[in-house]
C-alpha positions as CSV (number, residue, x, y, z in Angstrom):
1,M,-31.9,-49.3,-8.9
2,A,-29.9,-51.6,-7.8
3,A,-28.4,-52.2,-3.9
4,P,-25.0,-51.0,-3.2
5,R,-22.6,-53.8,-2.9
6,L,-22.2,-55.9,0.1
7,T,-18.4,-54.9,1.5
8,E,-16.5,-56.6,4.2
9,E,-16.7,-53.3,6.3
10,E,-20.2,-53.9,6.2
11,V,-20.5,-57.7,7.4
12,H,-17.6,-56.9,9.9
13,A,-19.4,-54.7,11.5
14,A,-22.4,-56.5,11.8
15,C,-20.6,-59.7,12.8
16,A,-19.6,-57.1,15.7
17,E,-22.9,-56.3,16.8
18,I,-24.1,-59.9,17.1
19,A,-21.2,-61.2,19.0
20,A,-21.1,-57.5,21.5
21,Q,-25.0,-59.2,22.1
22,G,-23.6,-62.7,22.9
23,E,-24.6,-64.6,19.5
24,R,-22.1,-66.0,17.3
25,P,-22.4,-64.4,13.9
26,T,-23.4,-66.9,11.1
27,A,-24.4,-66.5,7.8
28,L,-27.9,-66.5,8.0
29,T,-28.3,-64.5,11.0
30,L,-25.8,-61.6,8.9
31,L,-28.5,-62.0,6.0
32,D,-31.4,-61.3,8.0
33,K,-29.4,-58.5,10.4
34,L,-27.8,-56.5,7.1
35,G,-30.9,-57.6,4.0
36,R,-29.1,-58.1,1.6
37,G,-26.1,-59.9,-0.6
38,S,-25.6,-63.5,-1.2
39,L,-25.1,-66.3,1.5
40,T,-21.7,-66.7,-0.6
41,T,-20.4,-63.1,0.0
42,I,-21.5,-63.2,3.2
43,T,-19.8,-66.1,4.2
44,K,-16.5,-65.2,2.7
45,Y,-16.2,-62.0,4.9
46,L,-17.7,-63.8,7.9
47,N,-14.9,-66.1,7.4
48,S,-12.3,-63.2,7.4
49,W,-13.9,-61.8,10.5
50,N,-13.4,-65.3,12.4
51,V,-9.8,-65.5,12.3
52,S,-9.7,-61.5,12.5
53,D,-8.0,-60.2,16.0
54,E,-11.6,-58.5,16.7
55,A,-12.9,-61.7,16.7
56,K,-10.7,-62.8,18.7
57,V,-11.0,-60.4,21.6
58,L,-14.7,-61.0,21.4
59,G,-14.3,-65.2,21.5
60,A,-16.6,-65.7,18.9
61,E,-15.9,-69.2,18.0
62,S,-17.2,-69.9,22.0
63,L,-20.0,-68.3,21.6
64,P,-23.5,-69.8,21.4
65,T,-25.2,-69.7,18.2
66,V,-28.8,-68.7,19.1
67,V,-31.8,-69.9,17.1
68,E,-34.7,-67.4,16.2
69,L,-37.8,-69.0,15.3
70,P,-40.5,-67.3,12.8
71,L,-43.6,-66.4,15.2
72,E,-45.1,-69.0,12.3
73,L,-43.9,-71.4,14.2
74,T,-44.1,-70.6,17.8
75,R,-48.2,-72.4,17.5
76,D,-48.5,-76.3,18.4
77,G,-46.1,-78.5,17.4
78,E,-43.1,-75.9,18.5
79,G,-40.4,-78.7,20.4
80,L,-40.8,-80.4,16.6
81,I,-40.3,-77.9,14.9
82,K,-37.9,-76.5,16.8
83,K,-36.0,-79.5,16.3
84,V,-36.9,-79.8,12.7
85,W,-35.1,-76.1,12.6
86,G,-32.0,-77.0,14.9
87,V,-31.5,-80.2,12.5
88,A,-31.7,-77.8,9.4
89,K,-30.1,-74.9,10.6
90,G,-26.7,-77.7,11.6
91,L,-26.8,-78.7,8.5
92,A,-26.6,-75.3,7.4
93,D,-24.3,-74.4,9.7
94,A,-22.2,-77.9,8.5
95,E,-22.0,-76.7,5.1
96,L,-20.8,-73.5,6.5
97,E,-17.5,-75.0,8.3
98,I,-17.0,-76.7,5.4
99,Q,-17.2,-74.0,2.4
100,R,-15.0,-71.6,5.5
101,E,-12.1,-75.0,5.7
102,A,-12.0,-74.8,1.5
103,L,-12.1,-70.8,1.8
104,K,-9.1,-71.3,4.4
105,Q,-7.3,-73.9,1.9
106,A,-7.4,-71.4,-0.7
107,E,-6.1,-68.8,0.7
108,Q,-3.1,-71.2,2.5
109,A,-2.6,-72.2,-1.3
110,N,-2.9,-68.9,-2.5
111,Q,-4.0,-69.9,-6.2
112,A,-4.7,-67.5,-8.6
113,K,-8.0,-65.5,-8.8
114,V,-9.8,-67.7,-11.9
115,E,-8.7,-70.8,-10.6
116,E,-10.1,-69.8,-6.6
117,A,-13.5,-69.0,-8.4
118,F,-13.5,-71.5,-10.3
119,K,-13.4,-73.8,-7.6
120,F,-15.6,-72.2,-5.1
121,S,-18.0,-72.3,-8.0
122,E,-18.0,-75.7,-7.7
123,A,-18.0,-76.1,-4.6
124,Q,-20.9,-74.3,-3.8
125,A,-22.9,-76.3,-6.6
126,L,-21.6,-79.4,-4.4
127,Q,-23.1,-77.2,-1.3
128,I,-26.4,-76.9,-3.0
129,E,-26.9,-80.3,-4.1
130,R,-26.3,-81.4,-0.5
131,L,-28.8,-79.0,0.4
132,D,-31.4,-80.1,-2.2
133,D,-31.0,-83.7,-1.0
134,A,-31.2,-82.5,2.6
135,F,-34.1,-80.1,2.3
136,M,-36.1,-82.7,0.3
137,S,-36.2,-85.1,2.7
138,M,-37.1,-82.9,5.3
139,R,-39.9,-81.9,3.1
140,N,-40.8,-85.5,2.5
141,Q,-41.0,-86.1,6.5
142,L,-42.7,-83.2,7.1
143,D,-45.6,-84.0,4.4
144,E,-45.5,-87.5,6.2
145,K,-46.5,-86.0,9.5
146,H,-49.2,-82.9,10.1
147,T,-51.1,-80.4,8.0
148,E,-49.7,-78.9,11.9
149,Y,-46.2,-78.6,10.1
150,R,-46.8,-76.7,7.0
151,Q,-45.6,-73.5,7.9
152,A,-42.6,-75.4,8.7
153,V,-42.2,-76.6,5.0
154,A,-43.1,-73.1,4.1
155,Q,-39.9,-71.8,5.7
156,L,-38.2,-74.6,4.4
157,N,-39.3,-73.3,0.7
158,E,-37.8,-70.0,1.5
159,A,-34.7,-71.9,2.4
160,E,-34.9,-72.9,-1.5
161,K,-34.7,-69.6,-2.6
162,T,-31.5,-68.9,-0.9
163,I,-30.7,-72.0,-2.8
164,V,-32.1,-70.3,-6.0
165,G,-29.5,-67.1,-4.6
166,L,-27.2,-69.2,-4.6
167,S,-27.4,-70.9,-7.7
168,K,-28.0,-67.4,-9.4
169,D,-24.2,-66.5,-7.5
170,N,-22.8,-69.3,-8.8
171,D,-24.2,-68.5,-12.4
172,Q,-22.8,-65.1,-12.2
173,L,-19.2,-66.8,-10.9
174,R,-19.6,-69.4,-13.8
175,Q,-19.9,-65.7,-16.2
176,E,-17.2,-64.2,-14.4
177,I,-14.8,-67.1,-14.9
178,S,-16.1,-67.0,-18.7
179,D,-15.2,-63.4,-18.6
180,L,-11.8,-63.8,-17.4
181,K,-10.9,-66.7,-19.9
182,N,-11.8,-64.0,-22.2
183,Q,-9.6,-61.5,-20.9
184,L,-7.0,-64.0,-20.8
185,V,-7.4,-65.0,-24.5
186,A,-7.3,-61.4,-25.4
187,Q,-4.1,-60.6,-23.3
188,E,-2.8,-63.3,-25.1
189,E,-3.2,-61.9,-28.4
190,L,-1.7,-58.5,-26.7
191,N,1.0,-60.4,-25.3
192,K,1.9,-62.0,-29.1
193,A,1.3,-58.5,-30.5
194,A,3.5,-57.6,-28.0
195,V,6.1,-59.9,-28.7
196,Q,6.2,-59.7,-32.6
197,E,6.7,-55.6,-32.3
198,K,9.6,-56.2,-29.7
199,Q,10.9,-58.1,-32.5
200,G,10.6,-56.1,-35.4
201,L,12.1,-53.3,-32.9
202,Q,14.6,-55.6,-32.0
203,K,15.5,-55.2,-35.8
204,Q,15.4,-52.1,-36.0
205,H,17.6,-51.7,-33.5
206,D,19.6,-54.2,-34.6
207,A,20.1,-52.5,-38.3
208,A,20.8,-49.4,-37.0
209,I,23.9,-51.1,-34.2
210,K,25.0,-52.5,-37.9
211,Q,25.0,-48.9,-39.0
212,K,26.6,-47.3,-36.5
213,D,28.9,-49.6,-36.2
214,A,29.6,-49.2,-40.0
215,E,29.5,-45.1,-39.3
216,I,31.8,-45.7,-36.4
217,R,34.2,-47.6,-38.9
218,T,34.3,-44.9,-41.2
219,L,35.1,-42.4,-38.8
220,D,38.0,-44.7,-37.7
221,M,39.1,-44.5,-40.9
222,Q,39.1,-41.0,-41.3
223,V,40.0,-40.1,-37.8
224,H,42.8,-42.5,-38.8
225,K,43.5,-40.8,-41.8
226,L,42.9,-37.1,-39.7
227,Q,45.5,-38.3,-37.6
228,T,48.4,-39.8,-40.0
229,S,47.5,-36.1,-41.9
230,L,47.9,-34.4,-38.5
231,D,51.1,-36.7,-37.7
232,A,52.7,-35.3,-40.7
233,A,52.0,-32.0,-40.7
234,V,53.6,-31.9,-36.9
235,S,56.6,-33.2,-38.6
236,S,56.0,-30.3,-41.3
237,N,56.1,-27.6,-38.1
238,E,58.7,-29.2,-36.4
239,Q,60.6,-29.1,-39.8
240,L,59.5,-25.8,-40.7
241,I,60.2,-24.5,-36.8
242,T,63.8,-25.8,-37.9
243,D,63.9,-24.1,-40.7
244,I,62.6,-20.7,-39.4
245,K,65.0,-21.1,-36.6
246,A,67.8,-21.2,-39.2
247,K,66.5,-19.0,-40.8
248,A,66.1,-16.6,-38.2
249,S,69.7,-17.1,-37.5
250,E,70.9,-16.9,-41.1
251,L,68.7,-13.2,-40.6
252,S,70.5,-12.0,-38.0
253,K,73.6,-12.8,-39.4
254,R,72.4,-10.9,-42.7
255,T,71.3,-8.1,-40.4
256,V,74.7,-7.9,-39.1
257,E,76.1,-8.1,-42.5
258,V,73.2,-5.1,-43.9
259,E,73.8,-3.0,-40.6
260,T,77.7,-3.1,-41.8
261,L,77.0,-2.5,-45.2
262,S,74.8,0.3,-44.2
263,V,77.8,2.0,-42.3
264,R,80.2,1.2,-45.6
265,Y,77.5,3.0,-47.8
266,E,76.9,5.5,-45.4
267,A,81.0,5.8,-45.7
268,A,80.6,5.5,-49.4
269,I,77.5,8.5,-49.8
270,A,79.9,10.7,-47.6
271,E,82.9,9.8,-50.3
272,L,80.9,10.3,-52.5
273,K,79.8,13.6,-51.7
274,T,83.2,14.4,-51.3
275,A,84.4,13.3,-54.3
276,K,80.9,15.0,-56.0
277,A,82.4,18.4,-54.6
278,E,85.8,18.1,-55.6
279,L,84.5,17.1,-59.0
280,K,82.2,19.9,-59.7
281,A,85.2,22.0,-58.3
282,A,87.5,20.1,-60.6
283,S,84.7,20.7,-63.4
284,K,84.9,24.6,-62.8
285,A,88.6,24.3,-62.8
286,V,88.3,22.4,-66.1
287,S,85.5,24.8,-67.5
288,D,87.6,27.9,-66.6
289,T,90.7,26.3,-67.9
290,E,88.5,25.8,-71.3
291,K,87.5,29.3,-71.2
292,L,91.6,30.4,-70.7
293,V,92.0,28.1,-73.5
294,A,89.5,29.8,-75.7
295,N,90.4,32.5,-75.3
296,L,94.2,31.9,-75.9
297,Q,93.3,30.4,-78.8
298,G,91.4,33.5,-79.8
299,Q,94.5,35.7,-79.4
300,L,96.5,33.1,-81.1
301,E,95.0,33.2,-83.7
302,V,94.1,37.1,-83.9
303,Y,98.1,36.9,-83.4
304,V,98.9,34.7,-86.4
305,G,96.4,36.9,-88.5
306,L,98.2,39.8,-88.0
307,E,101.4,37.6,-88.4
308,K,100.7,37.0,-91.6
309,K,99.4,40.4,-92.3
310,G,102.8,41.9,-91.9
311,K,105.2,39.6,-94.2
312,P,105.4,40.7,-97.8
313,E,104.0,38.1,-100.3
């Protein structure tokens, strides 16, 4: 199982512990204390701690750098080994100072992550070359001295292993840069597709707007026609209202006339009833008269017949 990734909080905590002991924290002392992580990562977090308020309170910049020699180097030739080790440590610290300054400049410039990683990778490669040259020169000097210094050479070999670790970190950074470039290309493709989709949607939107405009114009024409019809209907209604008022006035007059005629009709009815009664009485009188006339005619005929019979032939 892979070790957990080193975090900035862990490095800052280790820096505080080392500074509390009266020693200025360095990348190598942090690597020795933490037991994991790359010098690149440790250096980055160390730089961020150096500019923090905690480092200012502890006075980290003014603290001395303590050089702890391995037990193997405490034997014969300790003075020369310390000198060689101090030179190597000084070179490493100088390179770390260069790296810290480069990181500060990169933070002030606020460059993009991809460019920052690329520049950081180039700086690391340059530092590796310088460290290779320095350690090779030191190893040649130790080889020329005495076999007594072979243990110091072994320590330098360990430093070379650290350089190899830095190379691996640079390779990892290069891979990350390549991945970021691939992601950038993929993002550009997505952006192109999004632009095309946006153009298609814009065309659909324009077509829909044109269609809506046509529908609005049609509705405006219909509204105009309806408004014209409504105006005509209002005018017609007003004329009807005027006619109705005239008809109502005329109807009122007719009603008065009808009421007058009704009175007259009732009077005529009464007169008609009276006339009918008189006619009925007259009819009865005429009937009685006709009966009387008929009776008289009968009597007359009898008298005439009797008169004819009494005369001689």
